[in-house]
N, C-alpha and C positions, 0 to 999 in steps of 0.2 A: 648300062655295064660298058664298059669298056672294050670287053672280052677276053680279061685276063684268067685264067682257070681259076677256081676256086680252091683253097686247098685242108681236108677234112686230114687231120694226121691223128691217128686210131691206134700209134704205140702204146706197147704193153697194156692196151686193154684186149679183150678176150670176148668172144662170142657171147652173145649174141649186141655187143655194144659198136665194132665196126659197120655190121647189118641197118641199127637203126641211123649210126649218125649219119651214112650212108641216103639212105631212104629220107631223112629229114633233107638233109645237105637237097637235094633234090627237090622235094617240095618246096622248101622257101625258096628256091634262086631259081624259079623257072627259066628264068635269063640270062643263067652261064651255061655257055656253049658245051666247059667243059669242066667236069669235077676231076680230082685228083686225088686219090684216097691213098694215104699211106699207111702199111699197117705190117705188120709183123704176125698177127694170129694166125697159122696153119689151113684153121676152116674158112677162113675167108678167101680160098682159092676155091672152095665150092658154095660158099653161101652167095660172094655178091654174084656169080655167072645166074644163080637161079632166081637170084633178086630183080636184074636187071631183067632176065628173061620175063617172068613174073611184071612187069612195069613197060611192056615193048618198045625199051629201051637197047642199041645196037650191044654185041660186048664187050666189055672192056678190053685195053691192050693194056698187057703186064707189066711189068718190066724189073727182074730180081733187084735187088743192092744188099747189098752188108749189112744183113740182120729185119730185110723184111723184104715185102714188095708192095711196089709203085703199082696201080690201077688206076688208067688214065676213063671214064667213063665221059661219053661223049651225048648229050641229047639231042632230043631231037629236037634242035633250034636250028 
C-alpha cells in the first residue's frame, strides 16, 4: 500500500450501514494506515467511536462539512 487513506463514502446511508462498512474496510485493508469515512448519519457520531473502542483502535478525528462528517480513522499500523 502506498500510504494513501482509503475512502469509505456512506453518504445517505443510515444505521447500521456506516458501522458495517467501516468494520469491513478495517478487516479487508489491514495495511491501510488511515480510513476516511464520509457520512451524514447523526447516529454515526455515537456508533463509530463505540466500534473503534471495541476494536482497540484510537478515537477518530471528526470534522464537520456541509451536510455531514468526516471520520479519520488511524489504524494500529
